[in-house]
C-alpha positions in Angstrom: 34.4 7.7 14.4 31.1 8.4 12.5 28.2 5.9 12.7 28.1 4.2 9.3 24.3 2.7 8.9 25.3 1.1 5.3 27.7 -1.1 7.2 25.1 -2.4 9.7 22.7 -3.0 6.7 25.2 -5.0 4.9 25.7 -7.0 7.9 22.0 -7.7 8.1 22.1 -8.6 4.5 25.1 -10.8 5.0 23.3 -12.7 7.9 19.9 -13.3 6.1 21.6 -14.5 3.0 24.1 -16.8 4.9 24.2 -20.5 3.8 22.5 -21.7 6.9 19.3 -20.2 5.8 19.6 -22.0 2.3 20.6 -25.3 3.5 17.1 -26.9 4.7 16.9 -24.5 7.6 13.2 -23.9 6.5 10.5 -26.6 6.8 8.5 -27.1 3.6 5.3 -25.2 3.5 2.3 -27.4 3.2 -0.5 -25.9 0.6 -2.6 -24.4 3.4 0.4 -22.4 4.7 1.5 -21.3 1.2 -2.2 -20.3 0.3 -2.2 -18.3 3.5 1.0 -16.5 2.9 -0.2 -15.7 -0.7 -3.5 -14.3 0.2 -2.0 -12.1 3.2 0.7 -10.7 0.8 -2.0 -10.1 -1.8 -4.3 -8.2 0.8 -1.2 -6.2 2.0 -0.1 -5.1 -1.6 -3.8 -4.1 -2.4 -4.1 -2.0 1.1 -0.7 -0.4 -0.1 -1.1 0.3 -3.9 -4.8 -0.1 -4.9 -7.0 1.3 -1.9 -5.2 4.9 -1.8 -5.8 5.3 -5.5 -9.5 4.3 -5.2 -10.1 6.6 -2.3 -8.5 9.5 -4.3 -10.8 8.7 -7.3 -14.0 8.6 -4.9 -12.9 11.9 -3.2 -12.3 13.5 -6.5 -15.8 12.4 -7.8 -17.3 13.6 -4.6 -15.7 17.0 -5.1 -16.8 17.5 -8.4 -20.4 16.6 -7.6 -20.1 19.1 -4.6 -19.0 21.8 -7.0 -21.5 21.4 -9.5 -24.2 21.5 -6.9 -22.7 24.7 -5.4 -22.5 26.1 -8.8 -26.2 25.0 -9.7 -27.2 26.9 -6.3 -25.3 30.0 -7.1 -26.9 30.0 -10.6 -30.3 29.4 -9.0 -29.8 32.5 -6.7 -28.4 34.7 -9.6 -31.3 33.9 -11.7 -33.9 34.9 -8.9 -32.4 38.3 -8.2 
């Protein structure tokens, strides 16, 4: 019999969304805990979605500057010859 990963996933979803989770199974968050949760979530999302794009933009800018410098050096060497 073949392993059915979707069945395992559906079982996890069922367990996570069971009634016991929704019927006062969680203690209320106080404002400090909620603020911490929000800030940690924001930082994680920033690292996942914003930082990679910023790094790519910086890398692209540096490559363009390096190419311009290399082209200038080549032009200077060519004009001296």
